C-alpha positions in Angstrom: -0.2 0.0 0.2 1.2 4.0 -1.1 2.6 5.7 1.8 -0.3 8.0 0.4 -2.9 5.7 1.0 -1.7 4.9 4.3 -2.2 8.4 5.0 -5.5 9.2 3.7 -6.6 6.3 5.6 -5.5 7.0 8.5 -6.8 11.0 8.1 -10.3 9.4 7.6 -9.4 7.4 10.5 -8.8 9.9 12.6 -11.2 12.6 11.1 -14.1 10.9 9.4 -14.6 14.3 7.2 -16.9 14.0 4.5 -14.0 14.6 1.7 -11.9 11.9 2.8 -15.0 9.7 2.4 -16.3 10.7 -0.3 -12.9 10.3 -2.3 -12.7 6.6 -1.1 -16.5 6.3 -1.9 -15.7 7.5 -5.1 -12.9 5.1 -5.8 -14.6 1.8 -4.4 -17.6 1.9 -5.4 -18.9 0.1 -8.3 -17.9 -3.7 -9.3 -20.3 -5.2 -11.0 -22.3 -8.5 -10.3 -24.3 -10.3 -12.4 -26.4 -13.3 -11.8 -23.8 -16.4 -11.6 -23.6 -20.2 -10.7 -21.7 -20.0 -7.1 -21.3 -24.0 -7.8 -18.7 -23.4 -10.4 -15.4 -23.6 -9.4 -14.1 -20.8 -11.4 -16.9 -18.8 -9.6 -16.4 -20.4 -5.6 -12.4 -19.5 -6.4 -13.2 -15.6 -7.5 -15.0 -15.2 -4.7 -12.3 -16.8 -2.5 -10.1 -14.4 -3.4 -12.4 -11.5 -3.4 -12.7 -12.7 0.6 -9.0 -12.4 0.5 -9.0 -9.0 -0.5 -12.0 -8.2 1.8 -10.4 -9.5 5.0 -6.9 -7.9 4.0 -8.3 -4.9 3.8 -10.7 -4.9 7.2 -7.5 -6.1 8.8 -5.4 -2.8 7.3 -8.2 -0.4 8.8 -7.5 -1.9 12.2 -4.1 -1.9 11.9 -4.3 1.8 11.2 -6.5 2.8 13.7 -5.3 0.8 17.0 -1.7 2.3 15.5 -3.4 5.9 15.7 -4.7 4.8 19.0 -1.6 3.9 20.2 0.8 6.5 18.5 0.5 8.9 21.5 1.2 7.1 24.0 4.4 6.2 22.7 3.5 2.6 21.6 2.5 2.8 17.9 4.9 1.8 14.8 6.9 4.6 12.4 5.2 5.1 9.2 8.0 3.3 7.5 6.8 0.0 10.4 3.9 0.5 9.3 4.3 0.8 5.2 6.3 -2.8 5.8 3.7 -4.1 7.5 0.6 -3.4 5.2 2.7 -4.1 2.4 3.7 -7.7 3.4 0.0 -8.3 4.4 -1.3 -7.6 1.0 0.9 -10.0 -1.0 -0.6 -13.0 -0.8 -3.9 -10.7 -1.9 -1.8 -9.7 -4.9 -0.5 -13.2 -6.0 -4.2 -15.1 -5.3 -5.2 -12.4 -8.2 -2.6 -12.9 -10.8 -2.5 -16.8 -10.2 -6.6 -16.3 -10.9 -6.2 -14.1 -13.9 -3.3 -16.2 -15.7 -5.9 -19.6 -15.5 -8.5 -16.9 -17.1 -7.4 -14.4 -18.2 -11.0 -13.6 -20.2 -12.6 -12.8 -15.8 -13.7 -9.3 -16.9 -14.9 -8.9 -12.9 -11.6 -10.1 -11.3 -9.6 -7.9 -13.9 -11.9 -5.0 -12.1 -11.2 -6.5 -8.6 -7.4 -6.4 -9.6 -7.7 -2.9 -11.1 -9.3 -1.6 -7.5 -6.5 -3.6 -5.3 -3.9 -2.5 -7.3 -5.1 1.3 -7.4 -5.2 0.9 -3.4 -1.7 -0.2 -3.1 -0.7 2.6 -5.2 0.6 0.7 -9.0 -2.0 2.6 -10.2 -0.1 2.0 -14.0 -1.3 -1.5 -13.6 -4.3 -1.1 -12.1 -4.5 1.1 -15.6 -4.1 -1.6 -17.4 -6.2 -4.3 -15.7 -9.4 -1.8 -16.7 -8.3 -1.7 -19.7 -8.5 -5.2 -20.4 -11.7 -5.2 -19.0 -13.0 -2.6 -21.2 -11.7 -4.2 -24.0 -13.4 -7.7 -22.5 -16.4 -5.8 -22.2 -16.8 -2.7 -23.8 -20.5 -2.5 -22.4 -20.0 -2.4 -19.2 -20.3 0.8 -17.2 -17.7 -0.1 -14.3 -14.4 0.0 -16.6 -15.3 2.9 -17.9 -16.0 4.8 -14.3 -12.7 3.3 -12.9 -10.9 4.3 -16.4 -12.1 8.0 -15.5 -11.2 7.8 -11.5 -7.5 6.6 -13.1 -7.7 10.2 -15.9 -8.6 12.1 -13.0 -5.9 11.7 -10.9 -3.0 11.4 -13.6 -4.1 12.8 -16.9 -5.2 13.3 -19.1 -8.2 14.7 -18.2 -9.6 15.1 -21.3 -9.7 11.6 -20.9 -11.3 11.4 -17.7 -14.7 13.8 -19.7 -14.7 10.8 -22.6 -14.9 8.0 -20.2 -17.2 9.3 -17.9 -19.3 10.3 -20.1 -19.8 7.1 -21.7 -20.4 5.3 -18.4 -23.3 7.9 -18.4 -23.9 6.7 -21.3 -24.6 2.7 -20.3 -26.0 2.9 -16.9 -27.8 6.5 -16.5 -29.0 5.5 -13.6 -25.9 4.9 -11.6 -25.7 8.6 -8.8 -21.8 7.8 -8.5 -20.7 8.1 -12.7 -22.3 11.8 -12.4 -21.0 12.4 -8.8 -17.4 11.6 -9.9 -18.0 13.3 -13.4 -19.1 16.4 -11.5 -16.8 16.8 -9.0 -14.2 16.2 -11.9 -15.4 19.0 -14.4 -15.3 21.4 -11.2 -12.1 20.7 -10.0 -10.4 20.6 -13.6 -12.5 23.6 -14.7 -9.6 25.3 -17.4 -9.4 21.9 -19.1 -13.4 21.6 -18.8 -13.7 25.3 -20.8 -11.1 24.0 -23.6 -12.9 20.2 -23.9 -16.9 21.5 -23.7 -16.1 25.0 -25.2 -17.6 26.5 -22.3 -16.9 30.1 -20.3 -16.0 29.5 -16.8 -19.8 30.1 -15.6 -21.2 27.7 -17.8 -18.6 25.1 -16.6 -19.7 25.7 -13.2 -23.4 25.2 -13.9 -22.6 21.8 -16.0 -20.7 20.4 -12.6 -24.1 21.6 -10.6 -26.4 19.8 -13.5 -24.3 16.8 -12.7 -24.4 17.0 -9.0 -28.0 17.6 -9.1 -29.0 15.1 -11.7 -26.9 12.4 -8.8 -28.8 14.0 -6.0 -32.0 13.0 -7.8 -30.8 9.5 -8.2 -29.4 9.2 -4.6 -31.5 11.8 -2.4 -30.1 9.7 0.8 -25.9 10.0 -0.2 -24.9 12.5 3.0 -21.2 12.5 1.0 -22.9 13.6 -2.2 -25.0 16.3 -0.8 -22.1 17.8 0.8 -19.9 17.2 -2.4 -22.6 19.8 -3.6 -22.7 22.3 -0.6 -19.0 22.7 -0.7 -18.7 23.5 -4.3 -20.5 27.0 -3.7 -17.4 28.3 -2.2 -15.8 28.5 -5.7 -18.4 30.5 -7.1 -18.3 34.0 -6.9 -21.1 35.8 -9.2 -19.5 38.0 -11.8 -19.0 42.0 -11.0 -21.3 44.5 -13.1 -20.4 47.4 -11.4 -23.8 48.5 -10.3 -23.1 47.9 -6.2 -26.9 47.0 -5.4 -27.0 44.4 -8.4 -24.0 43.2 -7.1 -25.3 42.9 -3.4 -28.5 40.8 -5.1 -26.3 38.3 -6.5 -24.1 38.1 -3.5 -26.9 37.0 -1.7 -28.6 35.1 -3.9 -25.8 32.6 -4.2 -25.3 32.7 -0.4 -29.2 32.1 0.1 -28.6 28.6 -3.1 -25.3 27.7 -0.6 -26.8 27.9 2.3 -30.3 25.3 1.3 -28.1 22.7 0.1 -26.3 22.8 3.3 -29.5 22.8 4.9 -30.4 19.9 2.7 -27.0 17.8 3.9 -28.3 18.7 7.3 -31.1 17.1 7.1 -28.8 13.8 5.8 -25.8 14.6 8.8 -25.4 10.9 10.3 -24.5 12.2 13.7 -23.6 15.3 15.6 -19.9 15.6 14.6 -21.1 16.4 11.3 -23.6 18.5 12.3 -21.2 20.6 14.1 -19.0 20.8 10.8 -22.2 22.0 9.1 -23.2 24.6 11.1 -19.8 26.5 10.6 -20.7 26.3 6.9 -24.1 27.4 8.0 -22.7 30.9 10.0 -19.9 31.9 6.6 -22.4 31.9 4.1 -25.3 33.5 6.8 -21.9 36.3 7.3 -21.6 36.3 3.4 -25.4 36.9 2.8 -26.0 39.4 5.7 -28.1 37.2 8.0 -26.4 37.9 10.7 -28.8 36.9 13.2 -29.1 34.0 12.5 -25.2 33.4 12.3 -25.5 34.5 16.1 -28.2 31.9 17.1 -26.1 29.4 15.1 -22.2 30.3 17.1 -24.7 29.3 20.2 -25.3 25.8 18.5 -21.2 25.6 17.5 -20.2 23.9 20.9 -17.9 21.2 19.8 -14.3 22.0 21.3 -12.1 21.3 17.9 -14.0 24.4 16.3 -12.8 26.5 18.7 -10.7 28.1 17.4 -12.5 28.4 14.5 -15.6 29.0 16.0 -13.5 32.6 17.3 -12.4 33.8 13.9 -16.1 33.8 13.2 -17.4 35.8 15.6 -14.6 38.4 15.1 -16.0 38.5 11.6 -19.2 38.5 12.1 -18.7 41.4 14.6 -16.6 43.4 11.7 -19.5 42.6 9.2 -22.1 44.0 11.8 -20.2 47.3 11.6 -21.8 50.0 9.5 -19.9 50.6 6.5 -17.7 47.3 7.1 -16.2 46.2 3.9 -16.9 42.9 2.5 -14.9 40.2 4.2 -12.4 37.7 2.1 -14.6 34.2 2.4 
């Protein structure tokens, strides 16, 4: 497993942040499961390897969490030792995949699964080979197209990601994950999207938001998806017209839309920790939209000590903005 993945998993287990969770969901979801004969010897062996993979991943996740808890006590492994332990744990899984595919080279699902495994352990170029071969074996299967798009989204060229996501959606238009991944890539790589789709930057924002909304329609109870959409508003700025009154109206409209998106996410929040994080976004947008009373109310609701310094900064910002004729504070 790569140092990068270990770091990402450690951050995930330590903070449980929506962004970290979302990134993992985008990567680990999507293996197609057709109807098969469970008594078929090839199917039995494939399922055995999948169980090996799952068991190894669960064990590594447990190691990382346990080590994270031990480090403050001076009893945990350092990063180098943990990396060695993790790599050794995945060796038999890798060999099992390789042996199976040597015997069954046209087994598409095994290639998809092996590609996911290789991607997780940092062997991205080998993962690409597996997903590309799966696409050749089953070109009407949307999963390899989505996985290839994920690869190109991380490694380039970005335009290949746009093409592959479009194909995945064409093949399975009711899969929310594909719209979500496509939206995230368009949003993050706006200049590439402007060139590829011949759009202006505001139109690229509109395209990304439309894709997010399509994903939300297909998967309305997905908290991480709702936060992805809500987070996107932070990069958006209404164009300046030179008319102060009109610009103020546009800014408040954007703040209202962002607050609406965060309210939807709040309704789906799985626990109080997640709700506390959303209060921060409420307060920021309420200050942005000059909804000062609402911001004050939500400041009283922000009680998690992890946000203490953020709360103090927001209180200062709110006080400054409440001062008559104060210039807009930076986000």
